[in-house]
N, C-alpha and C positions, 0 to 999 in steps of 0.2 A: 304094688297096689293096683294091679290091673284086673283082679278077679271080678269086680263089679261090672266092668266092661263086657268081660267074656261070657257073664252070666245071662246077659239080655241081649244077644245079637239082633233079634228080631226088632227090637226098638229102634235100633239104628237105621233100619231100612224104611220106615215111616216117611212119607212125603212130609217135607217142610221141617224135618227133625234132624239136628247135628248128630253125627255118629258119636256114641259114648256119652251123650248127654241125656239125662232123664227131665222131661218136661217140668218147668216150675221149680227146678233145683239150682241152686249156685253152688259152684265148685269151691266152697270156702275151705281153707286148710283145717284139719282136725283140731278141735279145741279152741280155734281161733276167736270165735264169736264169745264163747264163755270166758276166755281171758280178757277181751276187750271190755266186757262188762265189769269184771272183776277189777281191772285196773282203772277203769272210770268211776266205780263207786268207792274203791278204797281211797282214792286220791281226794274225791269229792268230800268225804268224810273227814279226812285228816285237813284239807284246806278250810272246811267249815270252822275248824278248831282255830286255824291260823288267822282266818279273816275276822273272826269276832274279836280278836286280840288287836288286829289292826284298826278296826273301827273304834274300840274301845280306849286304845291308846291316844286317840285324837280327841275324843270326846268325853270320856268318863274318867280315866285313870288320874289325869292331872288333878282332878278335884277331890278324889278320895284316898290316892295313894301319895300324891306329891303336893300337899297344901302348903307350899312355901310362902305364899303372900304375893309372889310376882307371877302372874299368869303365864308370862312367855318363859320364865324359868321353869315352871312346872310342866309346861308342854315339851320343853327340850329334854327335861329329865324323863318324861314318858315316852318320848320318841326314841331316848336311848335305850330303854327296855325293849322297844320295838326292834331297835338294831341288834340287841343281843341275839335274838332268834336268828338272824342271818349270820352273825359272827359264829354261831355255834354250829351252823350247818356243815362248815368243812370238817368238823368233829366227826360228825354223822358220816359224812362221806368217806373219810379214812375208815373208821370202824366198819361200817355196814357195806362200803364198797369192796373192802377186802373181803368180807365174809361173802359177799354175794357171787364174787368170782371164784371162791374157794368151796363153798358149801351149797351154793344155789340161791335161786331167787326167792322161792316160796317162803322158806323159813324165816329169811330177813324181813320181809313184808309184813308177817304177823308180829314180829316184835316192834317194829317201828310204828305200826298202827297202835299197839297197846301203850307205847311209850308217850305218844302225843295225846291219845284219849285220857289217861291218868292224869298227865300233867294239866290238860284243859279242866278237867273235873275239879282238881284241887285248886285251881284259879278262881273258879266259881265260889268255893268254900271259903276263900282266904279272908280273915277279918281286915279291915281297912286300917288307915293310919291312926284313926281316932280311937280305935280298940287296942291295938297292940304297938303303935309308935313305929319307929324305924325298922322293927322287925318285918312289919308288912311289905314295904317296898323291897326289902332284902330277899324275902322268900319268893316274891314275885319274880325277880331277876333269876333266881335258881330255876323256877317253874318254866319260865321263859326259855331258859337255857335247854332245859329237857326237850320241849318243843322243838326247837331248832336243831337238836341232834337228831330227832326223829324224822323231821323233814328232810334233813341232809341225807339220810339213808333211804328214805322213802321213794324219792322221785326216780333215781336211776333203775331200782327194782320194778317200779310200776310201767316205766316205758318199755324195759326189756320183756315183761310179761306179756304185753300185748304184741309187740312187735317180732318177738322170737316165735309165736305161734302163728304170726301172719305171713303173708307173701312178702319176701324181701324186695321184690320189685313195687310194691306198694308201701313201702315203710312210712311214707308221710302220713299216710291215712291211718294205718294200724297204730303208729305210735303217738297219734293224736289224743288217744283215749286218755292218757294220763293228763295231757295239757288241758283237757276239758274241766279237769278237777278243779283248779282255782276259780273260774268262772261260777262253776256249779256250786262249790262250797261257799263262795262270796254271796251267790244268789240266796243260798239258805240263810247265810248268817245275817245278811243286810234285811233279809225278809222277817226273821225273827226278832231283830233289834227295831225294825220299823213298826212292826206290830205292838211290840212291848212299849215303845216310845208314843205310839198314838193312843193306847189304850190306858197308860198310866200317867199319873201326874209326874212333873219333872222331879219332885222330891222322891216319890216311889221308885222311879226309875233309877236314880242315883243311889238310893239307899239298898234296893234288893232286886229291881227288875232287870238290871243287866246280868245278874247272877243267873237267871233262868236259862238264858241262852248258853252259858258255859256249861251248866250242869246237865243240860238237854243232850250234850254231845255224848253222855254216856250210853244213851240208847243207840245212837248212831254208831259208835264203835263196836258194840256187841253185833249189830247187823254186819258190819264191815268183816268182822272176825268169822262170823258164820260163812261168809263168802269164801275168804281167803283159805280157811283151813281145808276146804273141799276141793282146792285146786291141785293139779298135778304140778311137777317141775316141767319148765320150758324144754321142748324137745331139742333146742340148740345146746343148752347146758347139758343135757344127757348125752348128747354125741361128744361134747367136749370131754366129760368125765369118761365115757367109753373109750376114747382114744389117748386117754391120760394126758390131755393137754392143758388141765387147770393148772394156772400159775401158782407157784409157792410164795412169790412175794408181789402181788399184783401193783400195789401202790409203787413200790420201787422200779417195777418195769414200765410204768407209765411215765414217770419222771426220767428215766434214762433213755427209753427207747421211743417214746411218742411225745416229745416236747413240743413239737409244732402242732400236732394234733390237739394237745391240750390247751395250748395258746389260742389257736383258732376257734376252738369250742367255746372257750371261757369268754372271749372278746365278743362273740356273736350274741351273748346273752345280755349285755350291759343295756342297750337301748331298750329292750322289752321291759327289764326289770325297772329302770328309772321310769318309764312312761306308766306302767302299772302302778307304781306308788304314787305318781302324780293323781292319777284318776281315781284311786280307790282310798287314798289317805289324805294328801294334801288338798285336794278339791274340797273336801268335807271341812276342813279348816278355813280356806279362802272363803268359800261360798257362804258360810255362816258369820264369820267375823267381818270380812270385808263388804260382802254384798248385801247381808242382813237376812239371808234366806234362813228357813228353819232346818232343823236336822231331818225332818221327814222329808223336805223337798230333795235334799242332797241324796239321802239314802234311796229315794225312789228313782233318781237319775241313773244311780249306780246299779240298781236292780234291773232296770230296763237295759242298760247297756251289757250287763253280764248275761242277760237272756239271749240278746242276740249274739253274743259269743259262743253260746252252747251250739249254735249252727254254724258260726263262721269259722270256728277253729278246725273242726274236721274237714270242712270244706277247704279251707287253706292248705291244709296238710295233703289232701287229695289233689289239689291243683299243683302242687310241687312235684307229684309223682308223674304228671304229664308234661310240665314244663320244667325248666332249669331251677333247682330248688334254691340255689344261691341268689340267682336273679331275682326271683319273687320275693325272697327275705329282703334283699337289698333295696328293691323299690319300696317296700313299706318302711324301711328304716329311713330313707330319705323323705318319703312322704310325712313321716312323723316330724321330721325337723322343719319342714314348711307348715305344717298344719298348727303346731303349738301356738305361734302368734295369733293365728286366726282365731283359735279357740278362745284366748283371753278377751280379744276384741269382741267376739260374739256374745259374751256374758256380762260385759260392762254395764248393758241396759238393765241388769237385774232381773231379766225373764226367766222364770222357771222352765218354760218351753226351750229357750235357747240353750239353757243349761243341760237339758236332757239330750237334746240333739248333738251338743258339744261332746257330752261324755260318750254317747253312742258312738259317734264317728272316731273318737279317739281310741276307745276300746276296740274299735274294728281295725285300726292300724295295728294295734297290739295284737290282735287275733292272727293277723297276715304275717306276723314275725313269730309269734307264739306257737300257732298250728304246727309249722314245719321244724320248730326248734329241736324238739325231741330227736326227730329223724336226723336232722343235720348232726347234732352233737354225737349221737351214738355211733353214725357211720364215720366218724373220724377215727375210731378205735377198732382193732381187730377183736373178733368175738370173745377171745378168751380173756381180754382186758376190758371189756366193754362196760361192766358194772362199776369198777373202780374208776375208769377214765371218765365216764359220763358223769358219775356223781362227784368227782373232784373238780371237773370243768363247771358243772353247775353250781356247785357250793362256793366255790372260789370266786367265782363272777358275782355271786349275790352278795359278797363281803364289801366290793366296791361299786356294786350296782343298787339293789334295793335295800342294803342294810343302811346305808347313809343318806339315801335319797330324801326321806322326810326330814332329816336334820338339816341337809343342805337347802332344801326349800324354804324350810322356816327361817333358816339363818338369812339366806338371800333376800328373802321378803322382809324380815326385820331390819335389815341394813339398809334397804333401798326404798321400802314401801310401794313397790311396783312389781311387776311380773317379767320385765325385760331380761334380766339375768336368768330367771328360770328358764325362759325360752332358749337362751344361749346354752345353758346347762344341758338341755335336751338335745340341742343340735350337735354339742360335743359328743354326747353318749352315741348319737346316731353315726358319727364319723367313726367311733371306735368299732361298733358293730360292723360296719362296711368293710374295715380292715380285717376284722376276723373271719369275715366271708371271703375275702379276697385271698387270704393265705390258707383256706381249707381246702378240701377236696370234694369232688362230686361223687354221687353214691356208686359204690363198688359192690356188686351183689353177689359176685362169684363164690366168695367163702361162705356166705350166708346160705346160698342155694345148696352148695356142697353139703353143709352141715345138716340142713333140714332134710335133704334127700337120703342121707345116710341114717338119720335118726328115723325117719319113717320107713325105711327100708324093711 
């Protein structure tokens, strides 16, 4: 790949110009920017689908799908369907993780996008309990299951799409593309829901308004498909195929050859998951029921916090390319444990401003764990097992992290009437994450650089 430098020797002799560089041009790896955008847009669209379900499970579904008479029971039943999405993720991780290491990243990402999109549109069209009785919550669970399977296969591929086109020495930044998806999707979802809630009466919003947000995802999914269908396969996977290194049984190999990597990667994910559930799901319940704030107040705070994350997540990923990744990640986890009690004290005055500031700071702590998370998880595994290993770690951790977090928050609050045990729960999750970082490994780029060099030769 030296021809461009040889073709313009005169340019390298100009005063103030570095040899081999053209003014105003950055030496980005071929296809890296396109892959970054594709990873970002794809996961943003899919997490839009997932995010509207998260908000709806706290504010809408207990009333229209689980009208059991007892508000707490209805809420717990609704949060149970929220958990189903996380419990289904390992299924997606196994199915699509295997396929991603066997047949490639691109084809799998097209399927996962379609799976989540179709499930979300069908939720928007699903009749409620008053129309079809118990069939309504039963079908809701099945559609939530499909959403979870799709997300379980999506994350690993989206991360590899951007990181395997990018510079291995800057994996923290390039991998962060997929990590921007959740706050971007959350921003879009809460924006749509906030607009609907502000322009419609409460009766209209509960009757049909919330469905608009779900049905609108059809347009977003079509847009995402147009982008992904134009992508090429990653150069790293091409090199793996060219050398005949694609694994025959990647799931088995991960469990038998990489158990420590799997454990380290999975544990590192617990605190970010629990923290995100607190600030995007439970806070909506706590602020409206306990503090008497409106749904618009809460959604507005989450919107602002998510907007800050759009910049903080890639910045955090890039920061860990310059400093020790595990150290930055660990500091954010410890900071989370110390911050949660302060957050609850901040909002006891029922100030919307303090709620907004508190959510912004909380999601900032999340960003400094979530930004480098993709790079940390993927670099625990060799390239040939990276899709399967990363997907398994990500999805298995979700079962004991984000899946049960809203249920645990609600149960702890119902049992005690205060936030003390909730803060303790976050502290325990932070300890678990620090343990995962302690047994993990630092970035090792030799294999990645070799594969990329061979692929581009």
